[in-house]
Biopython code that builds the backbone (N, CA, C, O; Angstrom):
import numpy as np
from Bio.PDB.StructureBuilder import StructureBuilder

atoms = [
    (1, "MET", "N", (9.318, 1.351, -19.253)),
    (1, "MET", "CA", (8.766, 2.161, -18.180)),
    (1, "MET", "C", (8.999, 1.448, -16.854)),
    (1, "MET", "O", (8.789, 0.239, -16.753)),
    (2, "GLY", "N", (9.431, 2.186, -15.839)),
    (2, "GLY", "CA", (9.707, 1.608, -14.535)),
    (2, "GLY", "C", (8.456, 1.375, -13.707)),
    (2, "GLY", "O", (7.347, 1.764, -14.073)),
    (3, "LYS", "N", (8.682, 0.733, -12.591)),
    (3, "LYS", "CA", (7.593, 0.480, -11.658)),
    (3, "LYS", "C", (7.303, 1.747, -10.867)),
    (3, "LYS", "O", (8.205, 2.539, -10.593)),
    (4, "PHE", "N", (6.047, 1.930, -10.506)),
    (4, "PHE", "CA", (5.623, 3.030, -9.639)),
    (4, "PHE", "C", (5.324, 2.398, -8.287)),
    (4, "PHE", "O", (4.331, 1.689, -8.128)),
    (5, "LEU", "N", (6.205, 2.664, -7.302)),
    (5, "LEU", "CA", (6.078, 2.047, -5.986)),
    (5, "LEU", "C", (5.611, 3.062, -4.956)),
    (5, "LEU", "O", (6.065, 4.207, -4.937)),
    (6, "VAL", "N", (4.696, 2.622, -4.098)),
    (6, "VAL", "CA", (4.140, 3.492, -3.070)),
    (6, "VAL", "C", (4.076, 2.732, -1.754)),
    (6, "VAL", "O", (3.685, 1.565, -1.713)),
    (7, "ILE", "N", (4.469, 3.413, -0.670)),
    (7, "ILE", "CA", (4.208, 2.891, 0.663)),
    (7, "ILE", "C", (2.901, 3.525, 1.101)),
    (7, "ILE", "O", (2.793, 4.747, 1.207)),
    (8, "LEU", "N", (1.911, 2.683, 1.355)),
    (8, "LEU", "CA", (0.576, 3.153, 1.699)),
    (8, "LEU", "C", (0.273, 2.799, 3.151)),
    (8, "LEU", "O", (0.146, 1.626, 3.502)),
    (9, "ASN", "N", (0.158, 3.834, 3.995)),
    (9, "ASN", "CA", (-0.211, 3.657, 5.391)),
    (9, "ASN", "C", (-1.730, 3.758, 5.489)),
    (9, "ASN", "O", (-2.327, 4.690, 4.952)),
    (10, "VAL", "N", (-2.354, 2.801, 6.172)),
    (10, "VAL", "CA", (-3.810, 2.737, 6.225)),
    (10, "VAL", "C", (-4.275, 2.750, 7.678)),
    (10, "VAL", "O", (-3.860, 1.913, 8.479)),
    (11, "TYR", "N", (-5.132, 3.698, 8.008)),
    (11, "TYR", "CA", (-5.760, 3.777, 9.321)),
    (11, "TYR", "C", (-7.118, 3.100, 9.193)),
    (11, "TYR", "O", (-7.912, 3.446, 8.318)),
    (12, "VAL", "N", (-7.383, 2.128, 10.077)),
    (12, "VAL", "CA", (-8.532, 1.236, 9.931)),
    (12, "VAL", "C", (-9.422, 1.290, 11.162)),
    (12, "VAL", "O", (-8.925, 1.424, 12.280)),
    (13, "ASP", "N", (-10.724, 1.189, 10.971)),
    (13, "ASP", "CA", (-11.661, 0.957, 12.069)),
    (13, "ASP", "C", (-11.307, -0.412, 12.637)),
    (13, "ASP", "O", (-11.412, -1.418, 11.935)),
    (14, "SER", "N", (-10.888, -0.463, 13.903)),
    (14, "SER", "CA", (-10.357, -1.702, 14.484)),
    (14, "SER", "C", (-11.320, -2.876, 14.389)),
    (14, "SER", "O", (-10.882, -4.025, 14.346)),
    (15, "ARG", "N", (-12.616, -2.614, 14.355)),
    (15, "ARG", "CA", (-13.606, -3.697, 14.237)),
    (15, "ARG", "C", (-13.604, -4.314, 12.844)),
    (15, "ARG", "O", (-14.160, -5.394, 12.641)),
    (16, "ARG", "N", (-12.985, -3.638, 11.889)),
    (16, "ARG", "CA", (-12.987, -4.107, 10.499)),
    (16, "ARG", "C", (-11.588, -4.489, 10.004)),
    (16, "ARG", "O", (-11.392, -4.681, 8.804)),
    (17, "LEU", "N", (-10.617, -4.602, 10.913)),
    (17, "LEU", "CA", (-9.241, -4.864, 10.525)),
    (17, "LEU", "C", (-9.110, -6.103, 9.642)),
    (17, "LEU", "O", (-8.464, -6.052, 8.595)),
    (18, "GLU", "N", (-9.715, -7.204, 10.054)),
    (18, "GLU", "CA", (-9.604, -8.443, 9.272)),
    (18, "GLU", "C", (-10.211, -8.287, 7.881)),
    (18, "GLU", "O", (-9.677, -8.830, 6.913)),
    (19, "ASP", "N", (-11.321, -7.551, 7.767)),
    (19, "ASP", "CA", (-11.954, -7.315, 6.461)),
    (19, "ASP", "C", (-11.026, -6.514, 5.543)),
    (19, "ASP", "O", (-10.890, -6.819, 4.358)),
    (20, "VAL", "N", (-10.397, -5.491, 6.110)),
    (20, "VAL", "CA", (-9.496, -4.658, 5.319)),
    (20, "VAL", "C", (-8.295, -5.471, 4.847)),
    (20, "VAL", "O", (-7.917, -5.414, 3.677)),
    (21, "VAL", "N", (-7.701, -6.225, 5.766)),
    (21, "VAL", "CA", (-6.545, -7.048, 5.403)),
    (21, "VAL", "C", (-6.930, -8.046, 4.313)),
    (21, "VAL", "O", (-6.189, -8.220, 3.346)),
    (22, "GLU", "N", (-8.062, -8.691, 4.459)),
    (22, "GLU", "CA", (-8.509, -9.674, 3.466)),
    (22, "GLU", "C", (-8.678, -9.027, 2.091)),
    (22, "GLU", "O", (-8.277, -9.602, 1.080)),
    (23, "ALA", "N", (-9.273, -7.829, 2.054)),
    (23, "ALA", "CA", (-9.470, -7.129, 0.779)),
    (23, "ALA", "C", (-8.125, -6.757, 0.144)),
    (23, "ALA", "O", (-7.943, -6.918, -1.063)),
    (24, "LEU", "N", (-7.199, -6.267, 0.947)),
    (24, "LEU", "CA", (-5.892, -5.885, 0.416)),
    (24, "LEU", "C", (-5.100, -7.101, -0.055)),
    (24, "LEU", "O", (-4.383, -7.029, -1.053)),
    (25, "LEU", "N", (-5.231, -8.219, 0.662)),
    (25, "LEU", "CA", (-4.547, -9.455, 0.248)),
    (25, "LEU", "C", (-4.972, -9.888, -1.157)),
    (25, "LEU", "O", (-4.185, -10.490, -1.887)),
    (26, "GLY", "N", (-6.206, -9.583, -1.529)),
    (26, "GLY", "CA", (-6.724, -9.985, -2.828)),
    (26, "GLY", "C", (-6.329, -9.089, -3.984)),
    (26, "GLY", "O", (-6.693, -9.359, -5.129)),
    (27, "MET", "N", (-5.587, -8.021, -3.701)),
    (27, "MET", "CA", (-5.198, -7.088, -4.757)),
    (27, "MET", "C", (-3.780, -7.396, -5.221)),
    (27, "MET", "O", (-2.844, -7.287, -4.429)),
    (28, "PRO", "N", (-3.598, -7.774, -6.474)),
    (28, "PRO", "CA", (-2.256, -8.114, -6.949)),
    (28, "PRO", "C", (-1.271, -6.943, -6.889)),
    (28, "PRO", "O", (-0.060, -7.159, -6.842)),
    (29, "GLU", "N", (-1.770, -5.727, -6.888)),
    (29, "GLU", "CA", (-0.900, -4.559, -6.821)),
    (29, "GLU", "C", (-0.251, -4.400, -5.439)),
    (29, "GLU", "O", (0.781, -3.742, -5.305)),
    (30, "VAL", "N", (-0.861, -5.003, -4.421)),
    (30, "VAL", "CA", (-0.302, -4.960, -3.068)),
    (30, "VAL", "C", (0.742, -6.071, -2.991)),
    (30, "VAL", "O", (0.401, -7.251, -2.904)),
    (31, "VAL", "N", (2.022, -5.679, -3.024)),
    (31, "VAL", "CA", (3.091, -6.669, -3.082)),
    (31, "VAL", "C", (3.618, -7.056, -1.701)),
    (31, "VAL", "O", (4.197, -8.130, -1.538)),
    (32, "ASP", "N", (3.422, -6.197, -0.716)),
    (32, "ASP", "CA", (3.764, -6.497, 0.674)),
    (32, "ASP", "C", (2.677, -5.902, 1.558)),
    (32, "ASP", "O", (2.116, -4.853, 1.243)),
    (33, "LEU", "N", (2.385, -6.578, 2.666)),
    (33, "LEU", "CA", (1.322, -6.109, 3.554)),
    (33, "LEU", "C", (1.704, -6.417, 4.990)),
    (33, "LEU", "O", (2.015, -7.558, 5.330)),
    (34, "TYR", "N", (1.678, -5.378, 5.839)),
    (34, "TYR", "CA", (2.094, -5.506, 7.229)),
    (34, "TYR", "C", (1.043, -4.921, 8.169)),
    (34, "TYR", "O", (0.484, -3.860, 7.888)),
    (35, "GLU", "N", (0.771, -5.595, 9.273)),
    (35, "GLU", "CA", (-0.006, -5.036, 10.366)),
    (35, "GLU", "C", (1.027, -4.436, 11.326)),
    (35, "GLU", "O", (1.975, -5.119, 11.712)),
    (36, "VAL", "N", (0.854, -3.170, 11.713)),
    (36, "VAL", "CA", (1.887, -2.461, 12.456)),
    (36, "VAL", "C", (1.320, -1.741, 13.678)),
    (36, "VAL", "O", (0.107, -1.591, 13.829)),
    (37, "THR", "N", (2.233, -1.300, 14.546)),
    (37, "THR", "CA", (1.861, -0.421, 15.642)),
    (37, "THR", "C", (2.139, 1.009, 15.204)),
    (37, "THR", "O", (2.827, 1.236, 14.209)),
    (38, "GLY", "N", (1.608, 1.965, 15.939)),
    (38, "GLY", "CA", (1.860, 3.364, 15.617)),
    (38, "GLY", "C", (0.610, 4.078, 15.144)),
    (38, "GLY", "O", (-0.509, 3.681, 15.472)),
    (39, "SER", "N", (0.805, 5.122, 14.377)),
    (39, "SER", "CA", (-0.307, 5.961, 13.930)),
    (39, "SER", "C", (-1.249, 5.255, 12.963)),
    (39, "SER", "O", (-2.434, 5.583, 12.898)),
    (40, "TYR", "N", (-0.732, 4.291, 12.217)),
    (40, "TYR", "CA", (-1.548, 3.550, 11.258)),
    (40, "TYR", "C", (-1.603, 2.096, 11.670)),
    (40, "TYR", "O", (-0.808, 1.646, 12.495)),
    (41, "ASP", "N", (-2.534, 1.364, 11.099)),
    (41, "ASP", "CA", (-2.751, -0.036, 11.475)),
    (41, "ASP", "C", (-2.153, -1.016, 10.473)),
    (41, "ASP", "O", (-1.725, -2.111, 10.838)),
    (42, "VAL", "N", (-2.128, -0.610, 9.215)),
    (42, "VAL", "CA", (-1.664, -1.477, 8.137)),
    (42, "VAL", "C", (-0.758, -0.668, 7.229)),
    (42, "VAL", "O", (-1.039, 0.493, 6.931)),
    (43, "VAL", "N", (0.329, -1.285, 6.793)),
    (43, "VAL", "CA", (1.223, -0.678, 5.798)),
    (43, "VAL", "C", (1.284, -1.621, 4.606)),
    (43, "VAL", "O", (1.582, -2.807, 4.749)),
    (44, "ALA", "N", (0.997, -1.078, 3.431)),
    (44, "ALA", "CA", (1.047, -1.859, 2.199)),
    (44, "ALA", "C", (2.082, -1.250, 1.272)),
    (44, "ALA", "O", (2.189, -0.028, 1.167)),
    (45, "VAL", "N", (2.840, -2.099, 0.601)),
    (45, "VAL", "CA", (3.692, -1.640, -0.491)),
    (45, "VAL", "C", (2.930, -1.962, -1.764)),
    (45, "VAL", "O", (2.604, -3.117, -2.040)),
    (46, "VAL", "N", (2.659, -0.930, -2.525)),
    (46, "VAL", "CA", (1.826, -1.048, -3.722)),
    (46, "VAL", "C", (2.686, -0.790, -4.953)),
    (46, "VAL", "O", (3.480, 0.150, -4.988)),
    (47, "GLU", "N", (2.518, -1.635, -5.955)),
    (47, "GLU", "CA", (3.268, -1.499, -7.204)),
    (47, "GLU", "C", (2.299, -1.390, -8.372)),
    (47, "GLU", "O", (1.485, -2.284, -8.603)),
    (48, "THR", "N", (2.393, -0.295, -9.098)),
    (48, "THR", "CA", (1.590, -0.118, -10.314)),
    (48, "THR", "C", (2.530, 0.335, -11.430)),
    (48, "THR", "O", (3.734, 0.478, -11.215)),
    (49, "ASP", "N", (1.979, 0.557, -12.608)),
    (49, "ASP", "CA", (2.838, 0.979, -13.720)),
    (49, "ASP", "C", (2.872, 2.490, -13.919)),
    (49, "ASP", "O", (3.636, 2.990, -14.744)),
    (50, "SER", "N", (2.038, 3.229, -13.160)),
    (50, "SER", "CA", (2.030, 4.682, -13.321)),
    (50, "SER", "C", (1.332, 5.351, -12.144)),
    (50, "SER", "O", (0.634, 4.711, -11.357)),
    (51, "LYS", "N", (1.545, 6.662, -12.051)),
    (51, "LYS", "CA", (0.863, 7.473, -11.036)),
    (51, "LYS", "C", (-0.653, 7.397, -11.236)),
    (51, "LYS", "O", (-1.413, 7.328, -10.269)),
    (52, "GLU", "N", (-1.076, 7.410, -12.478)),
    (52, "GLU", "CA", (-2.511, 7.376, -12.773)),
    (52, "GLU", "C", (-3.142, 6.050, -12.350)),
    (52, "GLU", "O", (-4.253, 6.032, -11.822)),
    (53, "SER", "N", (-2.440, 4.946, -12.580)),
    (53, "SER", "CA", (-3.007, 3.650, -12.186)),
    (53, "SER", "C", (-3.022, 3.506, -10.669)),
    (53, "SER", "O", (-3.917, 2.859, -10.125)),
    (54, "PHE", "N", (-2.044, 4.100, -9.971)),
    (54, "PHE", "CA", (-2.093, 4.095, -8.508)),
    (54, "PHE", "C", (-3.289, 4.895, -8.019)),
    (54, "PHE", "O", (-4.016, 4.448, -7.131)),
    (55, "ARG", "N", (-3.497, 6.078, -8.592)),
    (55, "ARG", "CA", (-4.633, 6.904, -8.186)),
    (55, "ARG", "C", (-5.953, 6.161, -8.385)),
    (55, "ARG", "O", (-6.830, 6.197, -7.522)),
    (56, "SER", "N", (-6.085, 5.495, -9.513)),
    (56, "SER", "CA", (-7.303, 4.736, -9.796)),
    (56, "SER", "C", (-7.501, 3.614, -8.763)),
    (56, "SER", "O", (-8.606, 3.421, -8.255)),
    (57, "LEU", "N", (-6.439, 2.890, -8.464)),
    (57, "LEU", "CA", (-6.512, 1.827, -7.462)),
    (57, "LEU", "C", (-6.933, 2.394, -6.112)),
    (57, "LEU", "O", (-7.796, 1.829, -5.440)),
    (58, "LEU", "N", (-6.332, 3.500, -5.719)),
    (58, "LEU", "CA", (-6.633, 4.111, -4.430)),
    (58, "LEU", "C", (-8.076, 4.581, -4.358)),
    (58, "LEU", "O", (-8.796, 4.250, -3.416)),
    (59, "VAL", "N", (-8.495, 5.344, -5.341)),
    (59, "VAL", "CA", (-9.825, 5.960, -5.322)),
    (59, "VAL", "C", (-10.947, 4.954, -5.564)),
    (59, "VAL", "O", (-11.965, 4.974, -4.872)),
    (60, "LYS", "N", (-10.759, 4.080, -6.540)),
    (60, "LYS", "CA", (-11.855, 3.185, -6.933)),
    (60, "LYS", "C", (-11.920, 1.882, -6.146)),
    (60, "LYS", "O", (-12.963, 1.230, -6.123)),
    (61, "ARG", "N", (-10.808, 1.488, -5.492)),
    (61, "ARG", "CA", (-10.822, 0.201, -4.792)),
    (61, "ARG", "C", (-10.449, 0.307, -3.322)),
    (61, "ARG", "O", (-11.217, -0.125, -2.463)),
    (62, "ILE", "N", (-9.299, 0.867, -3.016)),
    (62, "ILE", "CA", (-8.839, 0.852, -1.627)),
    (62, "ILE", "C", (-9.704, 1.735, -0.730)),
    (62, "ILE", "O", (-10.117, 1.296, 0.344)),
    (63, "LEU", "N", (-9.984, 2.956, -1.142)),
    (63, "LEU", "CA", (-10.781, 3.850, -0.301)),
    (63, "LEU", "C", (-12.242, 3.414, -0.183)),
    (63, "LEU", "O", (-12.981, 3.950, 0.643)),
    (64, "ARG", "N", (-12.654, 2.470, -0.983)),
    (64, "ARG", "CA", (-14.024, 1.939, -0.902)),
    (64, "ARG", "C", (-14.133, 0.696, -0.024)),
    (64, "ARG", "O", (-15.229, 0.171, 0.169)),
    (65, "ILE", "N", (-13.010, 0.221, 0.508)),
    (65, "ILE", "CA", (-13.045, -0.939, 1.399)),
    (65, "ILE", "C", (-13.680, -0.510, 2.717)),
    (65, "ILE", "O", (-13.243, 0.463, 3.331)),
    (66, "GLY", "N", (-14.702, -1.227, 3.148)),
    (66, "GLY", "CA", (-15.339, -0.929, 4.425)),
    (66, "GLY", "C", (-14.342, -1.049, 5.555)),
    (66, "GLY", "O", (-13.667, -2.070, 5.687)),
    (67, "GLY", "N", (-14.242, -0.010, 6.376)),
    (67, "GLY", "CA", (-13.317, -0.023, 7.492)),
    (67, "GLY", "C", (-12.080, 0.817, 7.271)),
    (67, "GLY", "O", (-11.378, 1.126, 8.234)),
    (68, "VAL", "N", (-11.783, 1.203, 6.026)),
    (68, "VAL", "CA", (-10.650, 2.094, 5.763)),
    (68, "VAL", "C", (-11.088, 3.508, 6.136)),
    (68, "VAL", "O", (-12.023, 4.058, 5.553)),
    (69, "LYS", "N", (-10.395, 4.086, 7.116)),
    (69, "LYS", "CA", (-10.758, 5.420, 7.590)),
    (69, "LYS", "C", (-9.909, 6.517, 6.958)),
    (69, "LYS", "O", (-10.393, 7.618, 6.697)),
    (70, "GLU", "N", (-8.632, 6.202, 6.713)),
    (70, "GLU", "CA", (-7.715, 7.215, 6.206)),
    (70, "GLU", "C", (-6.490, 6.519, 5.624)),
    (70, "GLU", "O", (-6.110, 5.435, 6.067)),
    (71, "THR", "N", (-5.876, 7.155, 4.626)),
    (71, "THR", "CA", (-4.617, 6.640, 4.087)),
    (71, "THR", "C", (-3.600, 7.770, 3.990)),
    (71, "THR", "O", (-3.954, 8.948, 3.982)),
    (72, "ASN", "N", (-2.342, 7.388, 3.918)),
    (72, "ASN", "CA", (-1.249, 8.319, 3.712)),
    (72, "ASN", "C", (-0.273, 7.631, 2.775)),
    (72, "ASN", "O", (0.215, 6.540, 3.071)),
    (73, "SER", "N", (0.012, 8.262, 1.650)),
    (73, "SER", "CA", (0.856, 7.639, 0.618)),
    (73, "SER", "C", (2.217, 8.296, 0.542)),
    (73, "SER", "O", (2.336, 9.519, 0.612)),
    (74, "SER", "N", (3.252, 7.465, 0.398)),
    (74, "SER", "CA", (4.607, 7.949, 0.152)),
    (74, "SER", "C", (5.120, 7.265, -1.105)),
    (74, "SER", "O", (5.267, 6.044, -1.146)),
    (75, "VAL", "N", (5.392, 8.066, -2.132)),
    (75, "VAL", "CA", (5.919, 7.527, -3.381)),
    (75, "VAL", "C", (7.402, 7.227, -3.183)),
    (75, "VAL", "O", (8.144, 8.066, -2.673)),
    (76, "ILE", "N", (7.826, 6.047, -3.581)),
    (76, "ILE", "CA", (9.229, 5.663, -3.495)),
    (76, "ILE", "C", (9.940, 6.242, -4.714)),
    (76, "ILE", "O", (9.634, 5.883, -5.851)),
    (77, "LEU", "N", (10.889, 7.139, -4.466)),
    (77, "LEU", "CA", (11.608, 7.808, -5.549)),
    (77, "LEU", "C", (12.771, 6.982, -6.065)),
    (77, "LEU", "O", (13.063, 6.991, -7.261)),
    (78, "HIS", "N", (13.439, 6.264, -5.160)),
    (78, "HIS", "CA", (14.591, 5.469, -5.566)),
    (78, "HIS", "C", (14.806, 4.372, -4.532)),
    (78, "HIS", "O", (14.647, 4.607, -3.334)),
    (79, "VAL", "N", (15.162, 3.191, -4.982)),
    (79, "VAL", "CA", (15.458, 2.068, -4.095)),
    (79, "VAL", "C", (16.972, 1.926, -4.011)),
    (79, "VAL", "O", (17.638, 1.714, -5.024)),
    (80, "HIS", "N", (17.511, 2.041, -2.806)),
    (80, "HIS", "CA", (18.944, 1.899, -2.573)),
    (80, "HIS", "C", (19.305, 0.478, -2.139)),
    (80, "HIS", "O", (20.382, -0.026, -2.458)),
    (81, "LYS", "N", (18.388, -0.158, -1.407)),
    (81, "LYS", "CA", (18.638, -1.505, -0.893)),
    (81, "LYS", "C", (17.308, -2.225, -0.792)),
    (81, "LYS", "O", (16.320, -1.662, -0.321)),
    (82, "ARG", "N", (17.289, -3.499, -1.246)),
    (82, "ARG", "CA", (16.052, -4.281, -1.215)),
    (82, "ARG", "C", (16.406, -5.721, -0.874)),
    (82, "ARG", "O", (17.348, -6.289, -1.427)),
    (83, "ALA", "N", (15.641, -6.305, 0.042)),
    (83, "ALA", "CA", (15.852, -7.693, 0.472)),
    (83, "ALA", "C", (17.299, -7.932, 0.922)),
    (83, "ALA", "O", (17.876, -8.988, 0.663)),
    (84, "GLY", "N", (17.868, -6.936, 1.597)),
    (84, "GLY", "CA", (19.209, -7.079, 2.136)),
    (84, "GLY", "C", (20.347, -6.835, 1.158)),
    (84, "GLY", "O", (21.517, -6.959, 1.522)),
    (85, "GLU", "N", (20.017, -6.494, -0.070)),
    (85, "GLU", "CA", (21.044, -6.306, -1.104)),
    (85, "GLU", "C", (20.981, -4.885, -1.660)),
    (85, "GLU", "O", (19.900, -4.345, -1.895)),
    (86, "ALA", "N", (22.156, -4.287, -1.866)),
    (86, "ALA", "CA", (22.222, -2.973, -2.501)),
    (86, "ALA", "C", (21.696, -3.076, -3.931)),
    (86, "ALA", "O", (21.943, -4.057, -4.633)),
    (87, "VAL", "N", (20.964, -2.039, -4.345)),
    (87, "VAL", "CA", (20.407, -1.986, -5.692)),
    (87, "VAL", "C", (21.205, -0.967, -6.486)),
    (87, "VAL", "O", (21.324, 0.185, -6.070)),
    (88, "GLU", "N", (21.748, -1.372, -7.614)),
    (88, "GLU", "CA", (22.513, -0.455, -8.460)),
    (88, "GLU", "C", (21.589, 0.339, -9.360)),
    (88, "GLU", "O", (20.507, -0.120, -9.726)),
    (89, "GLY", "N", (22.021, 1.514, -9.706)),
    (89, "GLY", "CA", (21.269, 2.275, -10.676)),
    (89, "GLY", "C", (20.817, 3.543, -10.148)),
    (89, "GLY", "O", (20.161, 4.308, -10.855)),
]
sb = StructureBuilder()
sb.init_structure("model")
sb.init_model(0)
sb.init_chain("A")
sb.init_seg("    ")
for serial, (resi, resn, name, xyz) in enumerate(atoms, 1):
    if name == "N":
        sb.init_residue(resn, " ", resi, " ")
    sb.init_atom(name, np.array(xyz, "f"), 0.0, 1.0, " ", f" {name:<3s}", serial, name[0])
structure = sb.get_structure()
C-alpha cells in the first residue's frame, strides 16, 4: 500500500502561532512544516497510510489544537519531482 500524502494549509490565531507549530512538530505524521505568507500561516506535509487515518489525525488531533482556526487539505495524487530529483512511476 502506498503513502497517503496531503498538503495541509492551516490558518492560525496569530497569538497562538508558536503553540500550533509546537503541537504539529510533535506529530510524526507531519513530515514537513513551513511558516508561510499568504492566506494561511502554516503549511504542513502530512503522510499517513490511508485516507481514513488522515481524517482521524485531522479531526481528533489537528483540529483540536488551540489556535487552529481553519484548514484546507490538498491530497497529493502523484509525485513527479521530489528533493530536486524526478520520481519515476
